[in-house]
C-alpha positions in Angstrom: -25.4 26.0 12.1 -25.4 22.2 11.8 -28.2 21.8 14.4 -30.8 21.2 11.7 -28.8 18.1 10.5 -28.5 16.5 14.0 -30.3 13.3 14.7 -31.2 10.1 12.9 -32.4 10.0 9.3 -33.8 7.0 7.4 -33.4 6.6 3.7 -36.8 7.2 2.0 -36.0 7.4 -1.7 -33.0 7.2 -4.0 -32.8 8.4 -7.6 -30.0 7.7 -10.1 -27.7 6.3 -7.4 -26.4 3.4 -9.5 -25.3 5.8 -12.3 -23.7 8.0 -9.6 -21.7 5.0 -8.2 -20.8 4.0 -11.8 -19.4 7.5 -12.4 -17.3 7.1 -9.2 -15.8 3.9 -10.6 -17.6 1.6 -8.2 -17.6 -2.0 -9.4 -20.8 -3.9 -10.2 -20.9 -6.0 -7.0 -20.5 -3.0 -4.8 -23.1 -1.0 -6.8 -25.6 -3.8 -6.3 -25.0 -3.8 -2.6 -25.2 0.0 -2.5 -28.6 0.0 -4.2 -29.9 -2.7 -1.9 -28.7 -0.9 1.2 -31.2 1.4 3.0 -28.9 3.3 5.3 -29.7 5.4 8.3 -27.7 8.6 8.8 -26.9 9.7 12.3 -25.4 13.2 12.6 -24.0 14.4 15.9 -21.6 17.1 17.2 -19.6 17.2 20.3 -18.7 20.2 22.6 -15.5 20.8 20.6 -17.4 21.3 17.3 -16.3 17.9 16.0 -19.1 16.5 13.7 -19.8 12.8 13.1 -21.9 11.4 10.3 -22.6 7.7 10.7 -24.1 5.8 7.8 -25.5 2.5 9.1 -26.9 -0.3 7.0 -27.1 -4.1 7.0 -24.1 -4.2 4.7 -21.6 -1.7 6.2 -21.3 1.0 8.8 -19.2 4.1 8.0 -18.3 6.9 10.4 -16.9 10.1 9.2 -15.6 12.5 11.9 -14.5 16.1 11.0 -14.4 19.7 11.7 -15.9 22.1 9.2 -13.4 23.7 6.7 -10.6 21.3 7.7 -9.4 18.8 5.0 -8.9 15.2 6.2 -8.1 11.8 4.7 -11.3 9.7 4.2 -11.7 6.1 3.1 -15.1 5.9 1.5 -17.6 3.0 1.7 -16.4 1.7 -1.7 -12.7 1.9 -0.7 -11.6 5.2 -2.3 -8.9 7.1 -0.4 -10.0 10.8 -0.7 -9.0 14.2 0.6 -12.3 15.5 2.0 -13.5 18.7 3.4 -17.0 19.7 4.7 -18.2 23.2 4.6 -21.5 25.0 5.3 -22.8 26.9 2.3 -26.1 28.7 2.4 -27.4 26.3 5.0 -26.2 23.2 3.1 -23.6 20.8 4.5 -21.3 20.3 1.5 -18.8 17.4 1.3 -16.1 17.6 -1.3 -14.1 14.5 -2.0 -10.9 14.6 -4.2 -8.9 11.6 -5.4 -6.8 10.6 -8.4 -7.5 13.9 -10.2 -11.3 13.4 -9.7 -13.8 15.0 -7.4 -17.4 14.6 -6.3 -19.7 16.6 -4.0 -22.4 15.6 -1.7 -24.7 18.5 -0.7 -27.0 17.9 2.2 -29.9 20.2 2.9 -32.9 20.0 5.2 -36.1 20.9 3.4 -39.6 20.3 4.6 -38.5 18.1 7.4 -36.5 15.9 5.1 -32.7 15.6 4.6 -32.0 15.8 0.8 -28.5 14.6 -0.3 -27.5 15.6 -3.8 -24.6 13.6 -5.0 -22.8 15.0 -8.1 -20.0 13.4 -10.1 -19.3 15.3 -13.4 -22.7 15.5 -15.1 -24.2 12.6 -13.1 -26.5 13.7 -10.3 -28.2 11.4 -7.7 -30.7 12.6 -5.1 -31.3 10.6 -1.9 -34.0 11.7 0.4 -34.1 10.8 4.1 -36.9 11.2 6.7 -36.2 12.2 10.3 -36.5 9.1 12.5 -38.9 9.3 15.4 
């Protein structure tokens, strides 16, 4: 079911991302770097069903490796230590991160040949749109 997500995706647009990072508690310097970064996402899966999502930018590269529906410890790009689980829900790849009594979700969906990442923290929502790389 994750086949539609596989491949390389390049950030095309980002809406409300600074407010989302602020809601997460990201400091000003890291927010400025986060806004300036134009990451590529590379999604792959191996024969054992282990999925890897790589976020690659000039500032930082982050690899997240997981199996669906299995909670794991994640250190986010901004340094948060979270308990994270990825699930598939109605064709969306949903990432739930929990830390310090807080939680955020990142829902990824492929629509019209684009990968749409909807990041939600409380009532703050950011939408990041990626185009499939050639």
